C-alpha positions as CSV (number, residue, x, y, z in Angstrom):
1,M,-13.4,-3.3,-4.5
2,V,-14.5,0.3,-4.6
3,H,-14.5,2.4,-1.4
4,P,-16.2,5.6,-2.5
5,Q,-16.2,7.2,0.9
6,V,-12.5,8.1,0.5
7,A,-11.1,10.2,-2.3
8,P,-9.8,8.9,-4.5
9,P,-11.8,5.7,-4.2
10,L,-10.0,2.4,-4.0
11,T,-10.6,0.6,-7.3
12,E,-9.5,-2.6,-9.0
13,F,-7.5,-0.4,-11.4
14,A,-5.5,1.1,-8.5
15,Y,-4.9,-2.4,-7.1
16,D,-3.9,-3.8,-10.5
17,R,-1.5,-1.0,-11.2
18,T,0.1,-1.4,-7.7
19,I,0.6,-5.2,-8.3
20,S,2.0,-4.6,-11.8
21,F,4.4,-1.9,-10.6
22,V,5.7,-4.1,-7.7
23,E,6.2,-7.0,-10.1
24,W,8.0,-4.8,-12.6
25,L,10.1,-3.2,-9.9
26,L,11.2,-6.5,-8.3
27,E,11.3,-8.4,-11.6
28,V,9.4,-11.3,-10.2
29,P,5.7,-12.3,-10.3
30,M,3.9,-12.1,-7.0
31,T,2.2,-15.2,-5.4
32,A,-1.5,-15.3,-4.7
33,M,-0.7,-14.9,-1.0
34,Q,1.4,-11.8,-1.7
35,R,-1.4,-10.3,-3.8
36,T,-3.9,-11.0,-1.1
37,T,-1.6,-9.3,1.5
38,I,-1.3,-6.2,-0.7
39,R,-5.1,-6.1,-1.3
40,E,-5.8,-6.4,2.4
41,A,-3.3,-3.7,3.2
42,M,-4.8,-1.4,0.6
43,V,-8.4,-2.0,1.8
44,A,-7.4,-1.4,5.4
45,A,-5.6,1.9,4.4
46,W,-8.7,3.1,2.6
47,Q,-11.0,2.1,5.5
48,K,-8.8,4.1,7.9
49,N,-8.4,6.9,5.4
50,D,-4.7,6.6,5.8
51,R,-3.7,9.6,3.7
52,E,0.0,8.6,3.5
53,T,-0.8,5.3,1.9
54,I,-3.6,6.6,-0.3
55,D,-1.5,9.5,-1.6
56,G,1.5,7.1,-2.1
57,T,-0.7,4.8,-4.1
58,Q,-1.9,7.7,-6.3
59,E,1.7,8.8,-6.8
60,L,2.6,5.2,-7.8
61,I,-0.2,5.1,-10.4
62,D,0.9,8.5,-11.8
63,G,4.5,7.1,-12.0
64,V,3.4,4.0,-13.9
65,D,1.7,6.3,-16.4
66,E,4.9,8.3,-16.8
67,L,7.0,5.2,-17.0
68,A,5.0,3.9,-20.0
69,A,6.4,6.8,-22.0
70,K,10.0,5.9,-21.3
71,T,12.3,3.9,-23.5
72,D,13.4,0.5,-22.5
73,D,16.8,1.8,-21.5
74,E,15.3,4.5,-19.4
75,K,13.0,2.0,-17.7
76,R,15.9,-0.2,-16.8
77,A,17.8,2.7,-15.3
78,L,14.8,3.9,-13.4
79,R,14.1,0.5,-12.0
80,V,17.5,0.4,-10.3
81,I,17.0,3.8,-8.8
82,V,13.4,3.3,-7.7
83,R,14.1,-0.3,-6.4
84,D,16.9,0.9,-4.1
85,K,14.7,3.6,-2.7
86,A,11.6,1.4,-2.3
87,L,13.5,-1.4,-0.6
88,A,15.0,1.0,1.9
89,E,11.5,2.2,2.7
90,W,9.8,-1.2,2.8
């Protein structure tokens, strides 16, 4: 799933990180249908060169990397803050 015509390219890594983050944030595993819906939305965004979605996905990936360095208590606190903001936007 690489779309090299858009920078950064859409990769399986970006998709996997997005799924992992959403599952962590909501504390529930996604169904196959939900995963497919996200994949299709990401592919469509990259095909349209939707900068808002592409840049948001890159910020999410960067945030996942930063989150990995946090303690469990910090992660729990951040989950509440980020979840409230994300749900309001979604």
